[in-house]
C-alpha positions in Angstrom: 0.0 0.0 0.0 2.8 2.4 0.8 4.6 1.7 -2.5 2.3 4.1 -4.4 3.2 6.9 -2.0 6.9 6.0 -2.2 6.7 6.1 -6.0 4.9 9.5 -5.9 7.5 11.0 -3.6 10.4 9.6 -5.6 8.9 11.3 -8.8 8.4 14.5 -6.8 11.9 14.4 -5.5 13.3 14.1 -9.0 11.1 17.0 -10.1 12.3 19.1 -7.2 15.9 18.5 -7.9 15.3 19.3 -11.6 13.6 22.5 -10.7 16.5 23.6 -8.6 18.7 23.0 -11.6 16.4 25.1 -13.8 16.5 28.0 -11.4 20.2 28.4 -11.8 19.7 30.2 -15.1 18.0 33.5 -16.1 15.5 34.2 -13.3 12.5 35.2 -15.5 12.9 32.3 -17.9 13.7 29.9 -15.1 10.5 30.9 -13.2 8.4 30.4 -16.3 9.9 26.9 -16.9 10.0 25.9 -13.2 6.5 27.0 -12.1 4.7 24.0 -13.6 7.3 21.6 -12.1 6.9 23.3 -8.7 3.2 22.8 -8.8 3.5 19.2 -9.8 6.0 18.2 -7.2 4.2 20.1 -4.4 0.9 18.3 -5.5 2.6 14.9 -5.3 4.1 15.6 -1.9 0.8 16.9 -0.5 -1.2 14.1 -2.1 1.2 11.6 -0.4 0.9 13.3 2.9 -2.9 13.5 2.8 -3.6 10.0 1.7 -0.9 7.9 3.3 -2.0 5.7 6.3 0.6 7.2 8.6 1.7 10.8 8.1 4.9 10.6 10.1 6.2 7.6 8.2 5.6 9.1 4.8 7.0 12.5 5.9 10.2 10.8 7.1 10.5 8.7 3.9 9.9 11.9 1.8 12.7 13.7 3.6 15.0 10.8 3.4 14.4 10.1 -0.3 14.7 13.8 -1.3 17.9 14.4 0.6 19.5 11.1 -0.7 18.6 11.8 -4.3 19.8 15.4 -4.0 23.1 14.1 -2.5 23.5 11.6 -5.4 22.7 14.2 -8.0 25.2 16.6 -6.5 27.9 13.9 -6.6 27.0 12.5 -10.1 26.1 15.7 -12.0 28.0 18.5 -10.3 31.0 16.4 -9.1 30.7 17.5 -5.4 33.2 16.1 -2.9 32.2 12.8 -1.3 33.6 12.1 2.2 33.2 8.9 4.3 30.9 10.8 6.6 28.6 11.5 3.7 28.4 7.8 2.9 27.7 7.0 6.6 24.9 9.5 6.6 23.4 8.1 3.4 23.6 4.5 4.8 21.9 5.7 8.1 19.1 7.3 6.2 18.5 4.1 4.2 18.6 2.0 7.4 16.0 4.3 8.9 13.7 4.0 5.9 14.1 0.2 6.0 13.3 0.1 9.7 10.2 2.2 9.1 9.0 -0.2 6.4 9.5 -3.2 8.8 7.2 -1.6 11.4 
C-alpha cells in the first residue's frame, strides 16, 4: 500500500531536484519553466501526505528520499566532494527507511 506513495514522492523528489537545476539560469525564464514543475512536485508531496495511512512515516521517507537523491545528483552531476561521513549519513538514512518499512 505504501509503495504508491513511495513512488509518488520519488517522482516528486526528482522533479524538485530538476527544478533547482532550472532555477540556476536566467531568473524570469527559469521561473516560467520551473513554475509548472513546482506545482506538480508540491501536489505529489501533498497528495502523499494527505492519503498515506501514517503521516509521520511518509513524511520521514519523503525527507530521506529527497535528501538522498539530492546528494547523489550533486555527486554524479555536479561532481561534489564525497567524504566517508557523507556515505555513513546516506547509509543511516536508508537504514531508517528500512526500519520504518518493517514496522
